[in-house]
N, C-alpha and C positions, 0 to 999 in steps of 0.2 A: 502326423507330426513327424518332422525330420529328426533322425538320430544323428546328432553331431557332437555331443559332449563326450569327452574321453575320461575314463576312470583308470588310474594306474595304482597298482598296489604291489608291494613286495611280500611274498609269502614263502614259506618253506617249500622246496620243490616236491617233497614227498606228500605234503598236505595238498598241494595243487593237483598232483597226479591222482591221489585217492578221491578228492572231491570231484574232479572231472570224470572219473570212472562212474561215480554215483550219478552225475548229471546225465551221462550217456545212457545208463540203465533206465532212467525215467524219461528219456527222449528230449533232453535239453542240451544246448551248448552253453558255454560259459557266459556269453552275453545274455542269453535268455534267463539263466539262473540269477545273474546279478540284477537284471531288470525286475525279475520276480521278487527278489529280496527288497529292492528299493521300493517297489509298489506296495509291498506289505508294510514296510516302515512308514510309508505315507498314510496308508489306510489305518494303521494302528496308532499313528502319531507317536511312534517309539519303536523299539525293537519288537519283532513279532514273536518273541519267546522270552521266557523269564531268564534273567541273569542274576544268579545268586552266588554268594560265597558260602560254601558248606560250613556248618557249625562243627564243633568238636565231636558231637555225637555222630553226625553223618560221616565225618572223616574216619572215625573209629570203625563205623560199620563198613565203609568202603575197604579199609585195610583188612578187616576180618574176612570179608567175602573174597578179597583177592587171595587170602591165604586158605580159603575153603572152609573157614570156621563158621559155625552157626547156620549153615545152609540146611534147608529142609528140602529133601528130594521127594518128588512125587512121581508115581507110576503113570498117571494120566490126569485128565481134567477132574474126573470124579474123585480121585484120591486127593487132589489139591483142595477141592471144596470140602471134603471130609476133614482134612487137616486144618483148614481155616474155620471149621465149624459153621459152614454156610449151608 
């Protein structure tokens, strides 16, 4: 199939730069990444990820963790499982 359709979008320059750096790390160029996204939209019949607005409890947890509050620090995986009582 011939690729002839053009997609134009305006994005923040820093976002573009950072996203393209990620694409390069995984071996994609921007066109391939956009094609992959469009393919997933088609296959999922919607966005290929959840889009949610955080509720008040989640926003509060984000703010607390940003301030370093309420974090549980673990030495290693075994320590984490112990603290999680698993």
